[in-house]
N, C-alpha and C positions, 0 to 999 in steps of 0.2 A: 506494499501499500504505500502512496505518495503519498512524504506529509509534507506540510510547508507550499509544496504548489502540485497545483487540478493537473497537473498530465496534459492538457492538449492547448491549441493554438488554430484561432481560428483561420480561417487564407478564405477574404471576399473578394471576386472577381467580378469587378463593379462591368464590364462588359457584357456578361453573358448575365450579371444579377442572379452567380448562386453564389456557393457555397460549402463550404469542409471543416472537416473539423482534423490536425497534425497529432499525436502522440508519441509522441518520442520518450524513448523508456529513461531511466535510469541514468543513464550512461551518459545520456544525450546532455538532461539536463545536470550531472556535477562534470558536464568539460566548459557548459555552454555559459550557465550561473544565475546567468538573468542579464537586463539594461546592454552595454557594453559588446558582451560576449555573444548575445540573438540576433542585433542587429550586424556585429561584421559576419558573423554567421550568413547566414540570408542573403544579406548583400551578394557578400563571394558565392554564393551555390545560382541566386534567381537574374542578379545581374549582370546583362555586359558590360563592360568598362562603353562597350562607345556608346549605350541609348541616351540619348534626350530623356536629362533633368525632368523637363516634364508632357513625355508623352509618355504614351499607355503601360509600354513596357518595365517607366520605371519604379518602383514595390516601393513602398509606404508600412513600415514592421515600427507600430505598438509596443512596446515590449515592459513587461513588468520585470519582477526575478524571483527566487525558490523561498525566498522571507518576504518579497511588498507583502503587503496587511495581517503583518503578524503587527500582534500593541504594543509596541512599542514605540516611543516621537521618535518620527523622521524616520520608520519604517516605509516611505508611502508615494519614491518614487519609483515614476513608470521612462523611458524614451522615446523617442524619436529617430528612426532612422532612415537614411531615401539616396542617393543620386544626391551629392547637392545644386540645386540652381543657383546654386550663390560663387561656389567652390571651382562646380563642375568634380568632387572627388566625394569623399567621407562624409555621408555627415550624420549627426549622433546631438540630438539635446532633449535634456530632463527639465521634468517640474515636478512640482508636489503637489500638494491640495493632496484630494482626494475621488482621485477619477481611477489609477493604480490602482488601488484597495478595490475601489469599484469595480473592476473588470475582474479579479481574482476572484471577489464574491460570489461575481455569476457565472463563474463559472471556465474562465478560461484566465490563462498566464502572456499573454503576447496575442493582435486580431498582423496576419499577412494582408495587405488590400494591391488589389492586380487590378491591369486594367481600366479606363475611365467608364465613365455612366453617361448613356449621349443627352440626357440633363441632366440637372440637379438633382442631386439624394441625399437622404442621412440614414446612415446605420442602429438601429433600432436594438438591443441588446439584454434582455429582460429574464433576468436567472437560466441561461444558456438559449436561450433561444434569439433564434435574430433576422428579423426583419434591411429586409431592403427598402427605405420608403422611399414616395417623391416628397425630393423638397426643394418643389419652383416656388414655390409660400415663404424661403425659408433665401434665398438668394438676392443679394443689398443689401441684408440686415446686416447690422450692428449685432456682438458677441453676444452684449446685454442684451435685443431685441430675442437673439435667435435662444437663446435661454430660454427667456419665458416664454415665449411664442410651443418653444419643443417642453417646457409643462406644461402648459396645456396639452397637447397634441396626447400626451404620453398619458396625463392623466395620472403623471405622480411630481408632488414638490417634491422628494429627494433623486431628482435624477441628476446623472451626475453627468457634466452632457463636456466634451471636446468640441471646441468651431475653430469656422473661420474667418476674417472678417471682411470685409467692403479686398481690403490689399490681397487679400491673399482668392480671394473671386480675379481678380484684374492682375494678376502671378508674378505680383509684384516679388524680382529676388531673395529679398529678406520680411515677407513676412513671416508673421508666427502664427502660432493656436497657441488659444486659452484652454483655460477649464473653468468656468467659476465665475470668474470676472477678478480675480485674483493673481493666477499661477500659470507660467508659460514655457512654453519649454519656442526659448525667444530663438536662438541663434538658428542658421542655416540654411535654414528662408524653408523650414516642415510645410508650411502656411501654405506658397508659392506650391509645392505637392501634391497638396492636400485639392488644390481648385484646382486641379490641370486635370485633376478628377472627377471630376463635376459632387466633390464629394466634402456639402455643407458642415455638418456634424457625428458625432458621435454622440448616440445620447446610452444611456449605461444607467440600469438596474441592478443590484445581484442581495438576495435576504440570505446566501448560502454563509459556512463560516470555513474556518482556513482551522484540517486536523495540524493537531502539534503529534511529533514524538511524545513529548514528555509534558504536558500541561504546567501538572507542575513546579517544576524546574521554570520556563518561558515567567509563569507568572510572579518567583522566585530571583528570577530578570531583571524581570520589566518593571521593579515596587523598586531596584537597587538601583536604576540606572534612572526614573523620574526619580529620586531624589539627591542621589546627585546633582543631576540639572539645576533641582531647586541651588545649592551653593557652591559649582560649578564655574572659579567667576566669568569667561567665554557665555556661556549662557546665561548667567544673572544679569548682560549688557545685552545685550539681543534681546530678552522677554522686557529689559525694560527701555530702552529706547530704539535697538532693529537696530538694522543694516545704515539707517540715516546714524546713528552712532562710529559710525569709523570716518566719515568727516571730516573734525574737528582735528584726526592721531592724520590720517593720509593726507593733508597739506601739510601740519606742521613739521611732515620729515621729510616734504620734497618731492610728494611723487603722485600728487591731482595733479590730473595731465587740465589740462588750463589752453583755449585757442588752441588748436589744434594740435596740441599736441608741444607746442611752443615751450609751453610751461612749465612746471611743477606747482607753481603756489599762489591761488588767486585769491582775489583780495580780499572779493564777494564773499570764504565760505562760510564761514559765521553766520553770514543769515539762511545758508543751507541747510547750517548745520543741528542735529538733534535738539538744542534747547532751543533755540528759531522755531523750528516743525511745532515741535509740544509747546511749546507759550500757543500757538497763532494754527495749524490748520491740523494738529492731531485731533481725533474724534474715538480710539479706539482700537482695542490689540487686533490682528487677523490669527488663524493661526489655521491647520493642514492635520489631517485624521490622526487622533492621538496622538496629538503631539501638543505639551507639555513650554515646549518654550517661547512658542506664540510669537514670533519675533515678528510678523505680518502687520504695517500697519496702514491705518482707513481716517483718511483724512473730510474732510468738509467745510467748505466757505459759503457759504451767500455772496458772494461778490456777481456784478449780471457777467463781467471781462472773462474769469475765470470760475465761474461755480465749478465748487466740486461733489462730490459723493459722494458717502462711502462704502456703498454698495460699488464702488468701483476701485476698492481699495485704494493703496498708496506708494509715491514710488520709492520704491528702496535709491538703494546707494549707489547702485551703476543708471537709473533712472536719475536724479543726484546729478551725479556724473557727468553726464551724456546728455542734457539739457541745462545745467547748470555749468560749472564752469566750463564744460569744456567748450562754449560756446561765447563767458564772461556776462552771463546771464545773475545773477542776486537774485530776481527777485524770483522770490520762493513759490507764491499762488499759483504765478503764472508757468512755471515747471510744475507744478506737477498738476496742473492742466493737461502739459502738452503731454504728459506721463498718459494721462485720460485719458486724453484724445490717442494717441494708441496705442491705447492699452484694445478701446474700444473699435480701431478702425482695423486692428489686426500686424499690428507695425512690432518691431521690433526696434527697443527704444533704443539700444544700442547701437546696431546700424545706423536707425534713421536719428541720433544727433548725432553722427561721424558724417557724417556727407550731409547737414545743415554745418558745420562745422569747416566742411571743405567747401563748398557754396560757399559761409561766409569769407576765409580767404581768399582765395578766387574772388570773390567782388572785391577786398580790402587792395587786393595786389593789380586787380584792373583787368585780369582777367574774363571774370565775367562783368560786363556790365547789364544800365541801367536799360537797355534796347533785351538784354537775351531775361530778366527781370520783369518782368509786364513792366516797368518801370519804375519796378521798387528797387527800396534799397534794401542791398539783406547783413547791415556789418554784425559784428560780435558785438553783443552786448544790449542788441533788439532784442526784449518779447516778442514783440508783435509777430516782427519776421518770422520771428520762430515758430511760434504755432500756425502762418498761414501758411510756410511751407514746407510741413504736416499735413495741414490738408491736402494741400495741390501738390506731395507725394501721391498720397494717400488715393488721391481721382485720379494720377497717373499723365498731368492739365499739366502744357506749358516748361518751367524751366522743372518742375514737380517729373516731369516722365522721365525729361534725364538725370533728376537725381534718384529716382525707385530703381534707375539698376542697376545703384550700389558706386565704391568713387574708383575704385576701378575704370569697368564700364563705363562709366559717366565721362571719367578724364577720359579717357582714350574718345571717347565724340564728343567734346571741346577742345579737345586740345590743347594750343597757346601757352605752352608747358603748363599746364594743370592737372600733370600729371606727382611734377615735388610735391602736392601738397595730398596726392589722393593715399591715403597710410592704413594700407590694407598685410594680411599674411594671409598668401595661398588666396587669395579676392574676399576676406572676410575684414572688416572692419572692428581696429582692437577695441576689447572692454576696457576700459578706465582707473590699471595703474601704472603707473611709468615703471619701464623698464627698465630704464637707469639707477633706481633705488631699488631694487630687489631681479637678479640677475640673473637667478636661478629660475624665478619665473616671465622672465623674457627670454629665458633656454627653452619655458613651457610654450610659450606664444608661438617658437618658429619650430618647435616641434611637435605641436597637434594638430592629429591629420583630421584636423575640423576649419584649421585654421585659430585665429589666431581666439584666443579663446580660456578663463582667467576661471573655468572648473576642472580643465585639463592639468595642472599644476598648483603645486606644494608653493605655498607665498610666504618664499627665504624670511620678512621677521617672523611670522611666530617661534622662530630657531635661535634665536639668538640665547646666550646665557640660560639658564636653566631650560631656557625653552627648548632646546636639543632634548629632553629626557623624554617625551613623546615620540622622539622615532625611536626609542634604544633600542623595541624588539623588532626592531625592523634591522638593528644592525649599525645605525650614525651615533657615534657619540661623543663629536665633535661636532662645537658650538656651531652656529654657519652669520660667515658677516654680509647680509646684504649685495651689500653694492662693491661685491671685489666678485671677482671671475676667473676662475685658474681649474685646478683638476680636481682636486677636494669639490666647489664646487659643481664643477660635471657628477661628483660618487651621488651627491645629494641629493640634484637633481633626482640622476637614474635609478635613485631608489627611493626620496622622498613619489617620486613620480605614483610608482606600483601601491602605495601608503592611498597618498588619495586619486589611485583608480577606483582601489577596489567598492571606494561609492557608487562610482558610478560602472560596478561590476554590478551590482548588489541591490543599487534603487536605495542608496540611504543618504538621508541630508544633510552635507559636511556640520550644519551648525549645533546635530548629532551626533555625528557618530568621530571615527580616526579619519585627523589622530590627533583636530584640537578639541574636540570638544568633548560630554559627558559621558560616551561610551569609547572605553577605551581594547587592544588588539585581545588581549588574552580572555574579558570578557565578551568580546563580539564573538569568538570564536567560537562558545562554549553557550553563544543565545541561536546561533547558527547548528554546531548539535544538536539543542533540546528539541528546533523548529523543525530539524529537517529529518534526524533518526542518525544522520553521519556520522560518520568517523573521521573526524574533517582536520585542518588543522590551518595555519596561518598558510603553513609554507603551500598549500591544496592549493587556498585563495589565490595566491599571490600569483600563482603559477598559471592560474585562467584571468588575474587581470592582465599578462603580459603574453597572455594567448589575444587576448582581447585587441592589445594592443596592437599588434604582430597584425592579426589581420585586415585590421584601419588604413597598417602601414601596404599591407601588400595586394588593398583596393586599389590608396591609394598610387601603387609605383602602375600597377596598372592600367589605369586612369593617364600616365603620363605623367607623374612628380617628378620630380628628379630633387636631386639637392640645392640644387637654384634656387626650392621653395623652400626652404627650409632654416628664411631668415629673417631680417626683424628691419623694422620702417626707419627709413633714411635718419629723421634725428633723432636718433638713438644711438647714431654712429657719433652722430655730432655733443659737440659737448653739450652741458643744457649753461642755459646764459648765465642760473641767478637762482637764488636761495640757496637750503640747508644743502646741498647735490651743486651745485656753482660749480662747469669744470667734469661732469660725472660724463663717460658715457663706455660705448664700449669699439674694443680693436676691430675695425672685420679680419685683416690678416688674424692675431686670435681668434675671433669668434668663430672662424673657419673652424680653425683648429681643436675646438671643443667643440663641433659639431660632431665632424669627425670622431672626436676620442667617443664619443655616445657611441656613433656607429656602434667603434671596436667594444666596446663594455657589451651592446643587445644584445650582439651575434649578426650585424648587419654587412653585410660590404658596402665598398667604397663609393658605389650609387645606391650606400642608402635602401640596400634590397636585403630583408633576408635570409639568411643562406640557410640551403639545406641542412645544414646541418640543425641552424637555429629551430625549423618546421621543425626538423624529426623531433625533437628531445619535448619540442609545444603536443606534441600527439594531431599534428597541423599535418601529416606526411601527403594527403590527398592534395595539397595546395602543389606537390614536388610538377602535377601535372602539365600542361599548358593549358591557358584557361581555356573556356567552350563558352558558345553562346548561352542564355540563360538560358535557364532552364523553362 
C-alpha cells in the first residue's frame, strides 16, 4: 500500500478531450519523489526539444510530491513545468496555497496536460472524477472574476482554483498562474503555456485523506514543528512582518536592486519597508494550507487612485523591489496597487518590474522617446507611468506589446543599443538580489536551469559566522563570506544548491523547511519516513535532488543551451558605484573558471553536459540513448 501519495497521475489530452490515469510503482515514486523530479522526467520523455513552447506538442505538468498535503507547515507547495516560452528551455515554477493538497485529496499526485482544446475549457476534478468543461464564459475574465464564477458553476465555495488572467490568454511569455488570489506560479511563463492550450482554469475539490505509514509519529513530529516555529527567530520574524521585513536589511547591506540594477541602495527604501507597510496599508495576515507561519500580508486602502482590496493579498519583498526600488518609486500604495494589477491580470510581477525598468532606462538614455510611448514620459520614479505600463503590457498594445515579449526580445525589437539595458539570464528577467553582495547566489542565477531564479539557490548571507551550522549535516563547516568568490564559495554553492533543492523536489516551503527555517535535516528525514514508510536517508533525498537537477540540465542541453548561457548580467561584472559594496564586482575571467570548476564537481564535461558516468550513477542511464521525438 502507498503511504503519503495516491499512486495515480492524471493525463488529460485537450485535443481529443480524453483522460486517463498512470499508476507508477513505488520504485518510480522513490526515484523521482515529486516537484522538480516529476517535471524533469516527463519533459525528457514526453517533449521533443524542437517543439514550439506555445504549440500543442508542449506538455504542461502540475506536480505534487510524495509528502504534499501532510499535516506540517509548508508541506503544501506544488510545481508547474513545461518548455518555457520565455527561455526556450526547462521551466519549473512553484506555488504554495491550498491547490496542491486539494489535488492530493482529490486522488491525484500530478496532472499531465497535452494537446490544445479547440475552444476555451476548464478542468473540473471532484474527488477523482474529471470533466473537461466549456470555459468560453470565463475567457477574458481576471483571476478574481474567474474564481467567483467557478465557485458558482461548481457549487463549491471551498473549490481550489488555478487560473490564468488575460495575460495568459494573450500568450505573454511571462504570464503566471495563480491559486486563490494570493499564491502564484510566477516564473518561466507557464500562464502562456496554459493559455496556448485554451485552458482557462483547473478547479479541484477533494475530500479524501492521506494515509500515513506511522500516524502517531506524524502527529508527534508535526507538533514539534509547530512549537519550534513559534520560537525559531527567522520564523518569528516572518510571522510578525512577512517578507517586507527584508527590505531594510537588504538595502542597508547594499544589494537592493535599484534603477534597473544600476545601484544597490534605494533612498526611498524606508517608505517600502515593513514598519511603514504595517502602519499604512496592512490589514491582516494570510496563510497557506496547514501553515502556522502565516507570512502572507493582506492589504487594504480606500483610495480612488490606488484602491487596495485584502481579498487580493498584498505585495511580498519581490514585488516591493520590482515595482519600487527597481523603478525608484517610493509610493507604497502605488507599488501595492501595481502588484494587485499584476495578480489579477496574470503577470509575473518580477518580470513585469524588470521590463518596465528596462523601458524607463531606455527612455532616459534616449533610446525610447515619446514617439514610442504614445506621447507619455516614462522616467524612473513615475508611479503613474508604472501603472499605465502594466495595463499596456497586459493588453499587448502600443509600447506594451513590445515590452510584453520580455526584456531580451523587446531589446532585439527596439535595437539602437537597447540590449545594453536588457538584463536577463537565459532569457528570464532577474529577481531582486544583487549578486555582487551575494556571490554564491549570483552563481545560482547563472546556473539555474530555468534562467535567473532566486528560489534555485542558497543565499550567502544566511550562512555567515554561526549561520553555517545550518549546513553542518551537508558537510559544510566553514562560514561563508558573502562578497567573496573563490573555490570555497563554489563548494558552498555546489552543496548548498542540493540543500535548497530538497524543497523544490518535495514541495516544501523554504520559509518552513531546511536549511534556514524550523524544520531540520534529521527531523525532515524522520518525517518522510513516518509519512511514506520508506527507510530513507538524507543521502537518498539529496541523490533525488541531483537527479532532478541533471535531468533539467540534459533537457536544456538538448534545447541548445551552452556554457555561454551560464553567465551573469553586464552590470554585475561592473563595479558597484556606491554604498557599502562600492567597487564590488565579478571578474569575468575568474567567474568563467568557477563555472568550469562547478562542472568538474558535478561530473559534467567542459560543455556542461553530464557525463555517462554521472548519468549511470544517478540511475539515469536511459538518457544515454539519443533523444527521440516526443512519446
